[in-house]
TORKOL-4160 file (C-alpha; in steps of 0.2 Angstrom, whole numbers, padded with zeros to 4 digits, m for minus):
75
<pt num="1" X="0282" Y="0214" Z="0703"/>
<pt num="2" X="0301" Y="0212" Z="0708"/>
<pt num="3" X="0306" Y="0222" Z="0692"/>
<pt num="4" X="0294" Y="0236" Z="0696"/>
<pt num="5" X="0301" Y="0237" Z="0714"/>
<pt num="6" X="0319" Y="0238" Z="0708"/>
<pt num="7" X="0315" Y="0252" Z="0696"/>
<pt num="8" X="0306" Y="0262" Z="0710"/>
<pt num="9" X="0322" Y="0259" Z="0721"/>
<pt num="10" X="0333" Y="0266" Z="0707"/>
<pt num="11" X="0323" Y="0282" Z="0705"/>
<pt num="12" X="0320" Y="0285" Z="0724"/>
<pt num="13" X="0338" Y="0282" Z="0728"/>
<pt num="14" X="0346" Y="0291" Z="0714"/>
<pt num="15" X="0354" Y="0304" Z="0725"/>
<pt num="16" X="0362" Y="0291" Z="0736"/>
<pt num="17" X="0368" Y="0280" Z="0721"/>
<pt num="18" X="0376" Y="0294" Z="0711"/>
<pt num="19" X="0380" Y="0307" Z="0724"/>
<pt num="20" X="0373" Y="0324" Z="0728"/>
<pt num="21" X="0382" Y="0334" Z="0715"/>
<pt num="22" X="0375" Y="0324" Z="0701"/>
<pt num="23" X="0358" Y="0322" Z="0709"/>
<pt num="24" X="0357" Y="0341" Z="0710"/>
<pt num="25" X="0360" Y="0343" Z="0691"/>
<pt num="26" X="0347" Y="0329" Z="0687"/>
<pt num="27" X="0329" Y="0334" Z="0683"/>
<pt num="28" X="0316" Y="0321" Z="0680"/>
<pt num="29" X="0320" Y="0302" Z="0681"/>
<pt num="30" X="0309" Y="0288" Z="0676"/>
<pt num="31" X="0310" Y="0271" Z="0669"/>
<pt num="32" X="0299" Y="0263" Z="0655"/>
<pt num="33" X="0302" Y="0246" Z="0648"/>
<pt num="34" X="0319" Y="0244" Z="0656"/>
<pt num="35" X="0325" Y="0261" Z="0649"/>
<pt num="36" X="0331" Y="0274" Z="0661"/>
<pt num="37" X="0327" Y="0291" Z="0656"/>
<pt num="38" X="0337" Y="0305" Z="0664"/>
<pt num="39" X="0334" Y="0324" Z="0661"/>
<pt num="40" X="0351" Y="0332" Z="0664"/>
<pt num="41" X="0352" Y="0351" Z="0668"/>
<pt num="42" X="0371" Y="0352" Z="0664"/>
<pt num="43" X="0378" Y="0349" Z="0646"/>
<pt num="44" X="0395" Y="0344" Z="0652"/>
<pt num="45" X="0388" Y="0331" Z="0664"/>
<pt num="46" X="0377" Y="0324" Z="0650"/>
<pt num="47" X="0393" Y="0322" Z="0640"/>
<pt num="48" X="0402" Y="0314" Z="0654"/>
<pt num="49" X="0388" Y="0301" Z="0659"/>
<pt num="50" X="0386" Y="0297" Z="0640"/>
<pt num="51" X="0404" Y="0292" Z="0639"/>
<pt num="52" X="0402" Y="0281" Z="0654"/>
<pt num="53" X="0384" Y="0274" Z="0650"/>
<pt num="54" X="0389" Y="0256" Z="0650"/>
<pt num="55" X="0397" Y="0257" Z="0667"/>
<pt num="56" X="0382" Y="0266" Z="0674"/>
<pt num="57" X="0370" Y="0253" Z="0668"/>
<pt num="58" X="0381" Y="0239" Z="0675"/>
<pt num="59" X="0382" Y="0248" Z="0692"/>
<pt num="60" X="0363" Y="0251" Z="0693"/>
<pt num="61" X="0360" Y="0232" Z="0689"/>
<pt num="62" X="0373" Y="0227" Z="0702"/>
<pt num="63" X="0364" Y="0237" Z="0715"/>
<pt num="64" X="0347" Y="0229" Z="0711"/>
<pt num="65" X="0355" Y="0212" Z="0708"/>
<pt num="66" X="0346" Y="0210" Z="0691"/>
<pt num="67" X="0344" Y="0217" Z="0674"/>
<pt num="68" X="0332" Y="0231" Z="0678"/>
<pt num="69" X="0340" Y="0243" Z="0666"/>
<pt num="70" X="0345" Y="0239" Z="0648"/>
<pt num="71" X="0348" Y="0256" Z="0641"/>
<pt num="72" X="0349" Y="0275" Z="0647"/>
<pt num="73" X="0343" Y="0289" Z="0637"/>
<pt num="74" X="0349" Y="0307" Z="0642"/>
<pt num="75" X="0336" Y="0321" Z="0639"/>
């Protein structure tokens, strides 16, 4: 139950976690089996986030104080 709560927190707080500019260029966000799926509407943003993927995973896991996210897939 705790893991599901942390996943919901990440999805609902995406704009506050990443900031308004990134949130505006993000389409769908969902988590399945500890994998965060992000639909990005900007190719340069997708490339930038891809290069900082591990740091983003660490940041999200620190915010939830757990290993809620193991991987990120950019759509």
